Every structure is written in C-alpha cells, then in structure tokens.
KOLPA-204546 format. One record per residue: residue in three letters; y, z, x of N, C-alpha, C in turn. Coordinates in pm, whole numbers, plus 50000, padded with zeros to 5 digits. Example, Ala and Ser with C-alpha at 12.3 -4.5 7.8 and 13.67 -1.06 7.14 Angstrom:
! KOLPA-204546
("ALA", (49431, 50780, 51319), (49550, 50780, 51230), (49670, 50780, 51320))
("SER", (49775, 50708, 51285), (49894, 50714, 51367), (50003, 50787, 51290))
//
This chain:
! KOLPA-204546
("UNK", (22789, 93230, 31404), (22671, 93203, 31484), (22654, 93052, 31501))
("UNK", (22626, 93010, 31621), (22607, 92868, 31648), (22467, 92825, 31607))
("UNK", (22457, 92707, 31549), (22324, 92656, 31517), (22264, 92592, 31641))
("UNK", (22131, 92592, 31645), (22066, 92531, 31761), (22097, 92382, 31761))
("UNK", (22124, 92331, 31879), (22161, 92191, 31891), (22041, 92106, 31928))
("UNK", (22062, 91978, 31922), (21958, 91882, 31959), (21912, 91906, 32101))
("UNK", (21783, 91907, 32120), (21726, 91930, 32253), (21745, 91805, 32339))
("UNK", (21789, 91826, 32463), (21805, 91717, 32559), (21666, 91675, 32606))
("UNK", (21644, 91546, 32616), (21515, 91492, 32656), (21513, 91474, 32808))
("UNK", (21511, 91587, 32881), (21517, 91579, 33025), (21377, 91589, 33087))
("UNK", (21373, 91561, 33215), (21250, 91571, 33290), (21251, 91705, 33362))
("UNK", (21156, 91792, 33328), (21156, 91929, 33378), (21161, 91937, 33531))
("UNK", (21091, 91849, 33601), (21090, 91857, 33748), (21225, 91818, 33809))
("UNK", (21308, 91747, 33732), (21441, 91711, 33781), (21545, 91817, 33743))
("UNK", (21531, 91874, 33624), (21627, 91975, 33579), (21599, 92112, 33643))
("UNK", (21472, 92141, 33669), (21437, 92271, 33726), (21330, 92252, 33834))
("UNK", (21374, 92208, 33951), (21276, 92183, 34058), (21217, 92313, 34115))
("UNK", (21093, 92302, 34158), (21025, 92408, 34232), (21022, 92540, 34156))
("UNK", (21070, 92645, 34221), (21065, 92781, 34167), (21143, 92797, 34035))
("UNK", (21243, 92713, 34014), (21326, 92724, 33894), (21245, 92699, 33767))
("UNK", (21138, 92624, 33778), (21055, 92593, 33660), (21007, 92721, 33592))
("UNK", (20984, 92827, 33670), (20938, 92954, 33613), (21045, 93020, 33525))
("UNK", (21170, 92984, 33544), (21281, 93045, 33471), (21340, 92952, 33364))
("UNK", (21291, 92829, 33357), (21352, 92729, 33270), (21355, 92772, 33124))
("UNK", (21246, 92820, 33069), (21244, 92856, 32926), (21343, 92967, 32894))
("UNK", (21364, 93058, 32989), (21460, 93168, 32969), (21602, 93111, 32955))
("UNK", (21640, 93025, 33048), (21776, 92970, 33046), (21794, 92870, 32932))
("UNK", (21689, 92796, 32899), (21697, 92705, 32783), (21725, 92783, 32655))
("UNK", (21660, 92896, 32641), (21677, 92979, 32522), (21823, 93020, 32504))
("UNK", (21886, 93063, 32613), (22026, 93106, 32606), (22117, 92986, 32581))
("UNK", (22100, 92880, 32657), (22189, 92764, 32643), (22175, 92694, 32509))
("UNK", (22059, 92702, 32445), (22041, 92636, 32315), (22131, 92695, 32208))
("UNK", (22186, 92813, 32233), (22274, 92879, 32137), (22421, 92873, 32179))
("UNK", (22451, 92783, 32272), (22587, 92767, 32321), (22629, 92620, 32304))
("UNK", (22756, 92590, 32328), (22798, 92450, 32324), (22767, 92375, 32455))
("UNK", (22688, 92435, 32544), (22661, 92377, 32675), (22519, 92324, 32686))
("UNK", (22504, 92218, 32765), (22373, 92160, 32793), (22340, 92186, 32939))
("UNK", (22215, 92222, 32964), (22169, 92244, 33100), (22154, 92109, 33171))
("UNK", (22209, 92098, 33290), (22194, 91978, 33371), (22094, 92005, 33483))
("UNK", (22110, 92119, 33551), (22016, 92155, 33657), (22014, 92305, 33673))
("UNK", (21894, 92355, 33702), (21873, 92496, 33732), (21803, 92504, 33867))
("UNK", (21860, 92578, 33959), (21796, 92601, 34089), (21783, 92751, 34110))
("UNK", (21668, 92791, 34162), (21643, 92932, 34191), (21581, 92939, 34330))
("UNK", (21641, 93019, 34417), (21591, 93040, 34552), (21590, 93188, 34583))
("UNK", (21515, 93225, 34685), (21512, 93363, 34730), (21398, 93441, 34669))
("UNK", (21375, 93559, 34725), (21271, 93646, 34671), (21325, 93787, 34646))
("UNK", (21381, 93851, 34749), (21439, 93984, 34729), (21563, 93976, 34641))
("UNK", (21648, 93879, 34671), (21767, 93853, 34589), (21759, 93708, 34541))
("UNK", (21752, 93689, 34411), (21744, 93553, 34357), (21881, 93487, 34358))
("UNK", (21888, 93368, 34412), (22009, 93287, 34409), (21989, 93188, 34294))
("UNK", (22064, 93204, 34186), (22048, 93122, 34067), (22170, 93032, 34052))
("UNK", (22145, 92901, 34047), (22254, 92805, 34025), (22227, 92733, 33894))
("UNK", (22324, 92740, 33804), (22316, 92672, 33675), (22426, 92567, 33671))
("UNK", (22386, 92441, 33655), (22483, 92334, 33631), (22473, 92301, 33482))
("UNK", (22588, 92297, 33416), (22589, 92272, 33273), (22712, 92190, 33236))
("UNK", (22712, 92142, 33112), (22826, 92066, 33061), (22823, 92065, 32909))
("UNK", (22936, 92032, 32852), (22946, 92016, 32706), (22889, 91880, 32666))
("UNK", (22874, 91857, 32537), (22824, 91727, 32488), (22909, 91610, 32536))
("UNK", (23041, 91635, 32554), (23129, 91527, 32599), (23129, 91514, 32752))
("UNK", (23036, 91584, 32817), (23013, 91581, 32962), (23127, 91647, 33042))
("UNK", (23204, 91733, 32976), (23308, 91807, 33046), (23260, 91950, 33072))
("UNK", (23322, 92014, 33170), (23292, 92154, 33201), (23407, 92204, 33287))
("UNK", (23500, 92276, 33225), (23614, 92328, 33299), (23586, 92472, 33341))
("UNK", (23672, 92528, 33423), (23651, 92661, 33478), (23633, 92767, 33369))
("UNK", (23708, 92754, 33259), (23694, 92850, 33149), (23554, 92842, 33089))
("UNK", (23497, 92721, 33081), (23359, 92705, 33031), (23261, 92774, 33126))
("UNK", (23282, 92758, 33255), (23194, 92822, 33354), (23199, 92974, 33340))
("UNK", (23318, 93028, 33320), (23333, 93173, 33303), (23261, 93221, 33177))
("UNK", (23279, 93148, 33065), (23214, 93187, 32939), (23063, 93184, 32952))
("UNK", (23011, 93075, 33008), (22867, 93063, 33021), (22812, 93168, 33118))
("UNK", (22883, 93193, 33225), (22840, 93294, 33321), (22829, 93431, 33253))
("UNK", (22930, 93465, 33175), (22929, 93593, 33103), (22811, 93601, 33007))
("UNK", (22786, 93494, 32932), (22673, 93492, 32839), (22540, 93510, 32912))
("UNK", (22524, 93441, 33024), (22399, 93450, 33100), (22381, 93589, 33162))
("UNK", (22487, 93644, 33219), (22478, 93778, 33278), (22445, 93880, 33169))
("UNK", (22511, 93871, 33054), (22482, 93964, 32943), (22336, 93954, 32903))
("UNK", (22285, 93833, 32891), (22144, 93814, 32852), (22050, 93875, 32957))
("UNK", (22076, 93846, 33084), (21991, 93896, 33192), (21995, 94050, 33195))
("UNK", (22115, 94106, 33184), (22129, 94252, 33190), (22066, 94320, 33068))
("UNK", (22070, 94255, 32952), (22010, 94311, 32830), (21858, 94297, 32827))
("UNK", (21804, 94212, 32914), (21659, 94189, 32918), (21601, 94273, 33033))
("UNK", (21559, 94393, 33000), (21508, 94485, 33103), (21394, 94423, 33181))
("UNK", (21403, 94435, 33312), (21296, 94388, 33399), (21293, 94239, 33424))
("UNK", (21384, 94164, 33363), (21385, 94019, 33383), (21420, 93984, 33527))
("UNK", (21533, 94034, 33571), (21579, 94014, 33708), (21662, 94135, 33747))
("UNK", (21630, 94194, 33861), (21705, 94312, 33903), (21811, 94279, 34006))
("UNK", (21778, 94191, 34097), (21869, 94161, 34207), (21892, 94010, 34213))
("UNK", (22011, 93967, 34170), (22037, 93824, 34163), (22186, 93794, 34184))
("UNK", (22211, 93670, 34224), (22347, 93617, 34232), (22346, 93493, 34143))
("UNK", (22441, 93486, 34053), (22447, 93375, 33958), (22570, 93289, 33986))
("UNK", (22547, 93158, 33993), (22655, 93061, 34008), (22647, 92963, 33892))
("UNK", (22755, 92947, 33818), (22761, 92852, 33708), (22867, 92749, 33743))
("UNK", (22831, 92620, 33733), (22926, 92515, 33770), (22906, 92392, 33683))
("UNK", (23000, 92300, 33697), (22985, 92168, 33637), (22891, 92089, 33728))
("UNK", (22837, 91978, 33681), (22752, 91896, 33766), (22828, 91829, 33880))
("UNK", (22959, 91815, 33868), (23039, 91757, 33975), (23035, 91604, 33977))
("UNK", (23105, 91548, 34074), (23117, 91402, 34086), (22984, 91338, 34123))
("UNK", (22915, 91394, 34220), (22786, 91339, 34263), (22673, 91407, 34186))
("UNK", (22687, 91408, 34056), (22600, 91483, 33966), (22454, 91439, 33973))
("UNK", (22363, 91534, 33954), (22223, 91496, 33942), (22198, 91435, 33804))
("UNK", (22105, 91344, 33799), (22063, 91285, 33672), (21927, 91345, 33639))
("UNK", (21914, 91403, 33519), (21794, 91479, 33488), (21731, 91446, 33353))
("UNK", (21794, 91359, 33276), (21743, 91331, 33142), (21745, 91182, 33110))
("UNK", (21671, 91145, 33007), (21673, 91006, 32960), (21815, 90968, 32920))
("UNK", (21886, 91063, 32858), (22023, 91039, 32816), (22112, 91009, 32938))
("UNK", (22092, 91083, 33047), (22169, 91059, 33170), (22145, 90917, 33221))
("UNK", (22020, 90873, 33222), (21987, 90742, 33279), (22048, 90629, 33197))
("UNK", (22070, 90652, 33069), (22137, 90552, 32987), (22289, 90563, 33001))
("UNK", (22342, 90686, 32991), (22487, 90707, 32996), (22547, 90661, 33129))
("UNK", (22480, 90688, 33240), (22535, 90659, 33371), (22494, 90522, 33424))
("UNK", (22433, 90439, 33340), (22398, 90302, 33380), (22525, 90231, 33427))
("UNK", (22511, 90151, 33533), (22625, 90080, 33591), (22685, 90152, 33709))
("UNK", (22646, 90278, 33731), (22697, 90357, 33843), (22604, 90347, 33963))
("UNK", (22661, 90366, 34080), (22581, 90372, 34202), (22506, 90503, 34205))
("UNK", (22382, 90497, 34253), (22299, 90616, 34261), (22227, 90622, 34396))
("UNK", (22183, 90741, 34428), (22099, 90764, 34544), (21977, 90838, 34492))
("UNK", (21858, 90794, 34532), (21740, 90863, 34485), (21639, 90884, 34595))
("UNK", (21566, 90994, 34582), (21457, 91027, 34674), (21331, 91038, 34592))
("UNK", (21225, 90981, 34644), (21097, 90981, 34575), (21002, 91083, 34637))
("UNK", (20908, 91131, 34557), (20806, 91224, 34606), (20707, 91152, 34696))
("UNK", (20684, 91025, 34666), (20594, 90944, 34748), (20655, 90806, 34765))
("UNK", (20621, 90737, 34872), (20684, 90607, 34898), (20655, 90503, 34789))
("UNK", (20753, 90418, 34767), (20740, 90302, 34680), (20788, 90184, 34763))
("UNK", (20704, 90085, 34781), (20736, 89972, 34868), (20770, 90023, 35008))
("UNK", (20696, 90121, 35053), (20702, 90185, 35185), (20827, 90270, 35210))
("UNK", (20911, 90291, 35109), (21032, 90373, 35127), (21033, 90491, 35030))
("UNK", (21095, 90601, 35074), (21113, 90718, 34987), (21257, 90732, 34938))
("UNK", (21352, 90669, 35007), (21493, 90679, 34971), (21546, 90541, 34931))
("UNK", (21623, 90540, 34824), (21686, 90415, 34779), (21828, 90444, 34735))
("UNK", (21913, 90345, 34749), (22047, 90346, 34692), (22062, 90217, 34615))
("UNK", (22136, 90223, 34510), (22156, 90103, 34430), (22237, 90132, 34306))
("UNK", (22232, 90040, 34213), (22305, 90054, 34087), (22205, 90084, 33977))
("UNK", (22230, 90192, 33905), (22145, 90230, 33794), (22163, 90131, 33681))
("UNK", (22053, 90072, 33636), (22060, 89974, 33527), (22030, 90038, 33392))
("UNK", (21959, 90151, 33392), (21931, 90220, 33267), (21788, 90271, 33259))
("UNK", (21749, 90304, 33137), (21617, 90361, 33111), (21554, 90287, 32995))
("UNK", (21438, 90227, 33019), (21365, 90161, 32910), (21217, 90156, 32944))
("UNK", (21136, 90151, 32842), (20990, 90150, 32857), (20943, 90264, 32946))
("UNK", (21008, 90380, 32931), (20973, 90501, 33006), (20989, 90486, 33157))
("UNK", (21072, 90392, 33200), (21099, 90370, 33343), (21250, 90367, 33366))
("UNK", (21288, 90404, 33488), (21427, 90395, 33530), (21440, 90265, 33607))
("UNK", (21540, 90185, 33569), (21561, 90057, 33638), (21678, 90072, 33733))
("UNK", (21654, 90031, 33859), (21756, 90040, 33963), (21765, 89906, 34034))
("UNK", (21887, 89853, 34044), (21914, 89734, 34124), (21938, 89785, 34265))
("UNK", (21841, 89767, 34352), (21850, 89826, 34485), (21943, 89746, 34575))
("UNK", (22008, 89818, 34665), (22109, 89754, 34751), (22063, 89748, 34896))
("UNK", (21933, 89743, 34917), (21887, 89739, 35056), (21833, 89601, 35095))
("UNK", (21884, 89497, 35031), (21851, 89361, 35070), (21726, 89302, 35009))
("UNK", (21656, 89377, 34924), (21532, 89325, 34866), (21558, 89235, 34745))
("UNK", (21682, 89232, 34699), (21725, 89145, 34588), (21632, 89150, 34468))
("UNK", (21600, 89271, 34426), (21519, 89286, 34307), (21549, 89421, 34244))
("UNK", (21507, 89434, 34120), (21520, 89561, 34053), (21390, 89638, 34067))
("UNK", (21402, 89768, 34084), (21286, 89855, 34087), (21274, 89920, 33950))
("UNK", (21153, 89935, 33903), (21124, 90007, 33780), (21044, 90130, 33823))
("UNK", (21105, 90247, 33809), (21051, 90368, 33867), (21009, 90467, 33759))
("UNK", (20889, 90517, 33773), (20838, 90622, 33686), (20912, 90751, 33722))
("UNK", (20978, 90815, 33627), (21053, 90937, 33658), (20967, 91046, 33722))
("UNK", (20838, 91047, 33699), (20750, 91150, 33754), (20745, 91149, 33906))
("UNK", (20775, 91035, 33969), (20769, 91029, 34116), (20906, 91050, 34182))
("UNK", (21008, 91077, 34100), (21142, 91100, 34155), (21157, 91247, 34195))
("UNK", (21200, 91269, 34317), (21228, 91405, 34365), (21371, 91444, 34327))
("UNK", (21467, 91351, 34347), (21605, 91376, 34307), (21676, 91242, 34289))
("UNK", (21773, 91242, 34198), (21854, 91123, 34175), (21994, 91169, 34137))
("UNK", (22093, 91114, 34207), (22233, 91154, 34187), (22323, 91032, 34177))
("UNK", (22429, 91048, 34099), (22536, 90949, 34097), (22606, 90958, 34232))
("UNK", (22641, 90844, 34289), (22715, 90841, 34415), (22854, 90790, 34384))
("UNK", (22951, 90879, 34397), (23089, 90842, 34368), (23151, 90782, 34493))
("UNK", (23232, 90682, 34470), (23305, 90619, 34580), (23445, 90584, 34528))
("UNK", (23548, 90599, 34611), (23685, 90567, 34566), (23699, 90426, 34512))
("UNK", (23621, 90332, 34563), (23632, 90195, 34515), (23580, 90179, 34373))
("UNK", (23505, 90281, 34321), (23453, 90277, 34185), (23560, 90308, 34082))
("UNK", (23679, 90346, 34123), (23782, 90393, 34029), (23879, 90282, 33987))
("UNK", (23849, 90159, 34016), (23941, 90049, 33983), (23956, 90032, 33834))
//
C-alpha cells in the first residue's frame, strides 16, 4: 500500500477551473494514493461528462504507461462508486510541452521559462501577458513582461485565469 504523499500547494482555480472544482476532492483522494500528482482537472458537458486529467510523477515525467495505469485506477474508482458518474469519457495525459502552471511549486520550478498568462480582470489595462517567469515570492508571481513596458509584474495568483509555459525551439540551446 502506498503512503499518502505530500500535498501539492496548488491554486484550486488553476488546477480545477469552473465545473471541475465540484469534482476536485474526488480526484485528489484517488491521486493521493498514487505516485502521480494532479496538474489540471477539466470537466465539461452535462449528459456526458468529458473529464480531462493532467498528471505527472514527482520527477515531472508522465509516459504512456503511466497514463494507462492512472486511467485504470480512476475508472475503477468511478465504477466502484455507485452513482458518482454514469456517463463519462475520461482522458488522462501528461501536462505536455505548453503545460499549465497550477501550484506554487510550478512557479518556482519553471522560473526562467517563457510563459503566457490570461487574467480574470485587467492589470495595467491588459488581460493577456507574455514574458519570462521569474518565480514565486511574497505570495505573488513575478513575471518579466515582454511587451515593452520594461518592468516586472507582481501578480496575485487569485486574478490569474490561466498560465502556461510557452515552448519555443530557440529555448532548447
């Protein structure tokens, strides 16, 4: 039996936006007993739920065999929980190259990478920014913006709608 692992310090609105928030505790419960960490949970639909689970190991890897194992565990849990979900499609994947950032750990680990972010409300009259992630400190995300303002933004995670790493071939030098 696996012991429960350290809880990831993520931001619920980033890891489980909108309707997915209603299902977050269910999926957290299952993943806490696996070697996988939840990166993002998305749930859409009403008659048939479209469930997307992005996950990874502690070393930030997630190969196809991991996706299959986690998918089987989640399906078994859902099927064993009568009345939880009757009609659903489940997709389990790695976060991918343009991965979403959803936790304090992500904002520190991915510092130095290019990011794209969308805000819930404008900051300095803009809702979209691109720049280089500088990290996470004093409960704020620091971003060196690349839109000519020549300054760093300090953003409260609560106003972020989405934030993703932006991969570019020139980043592989």
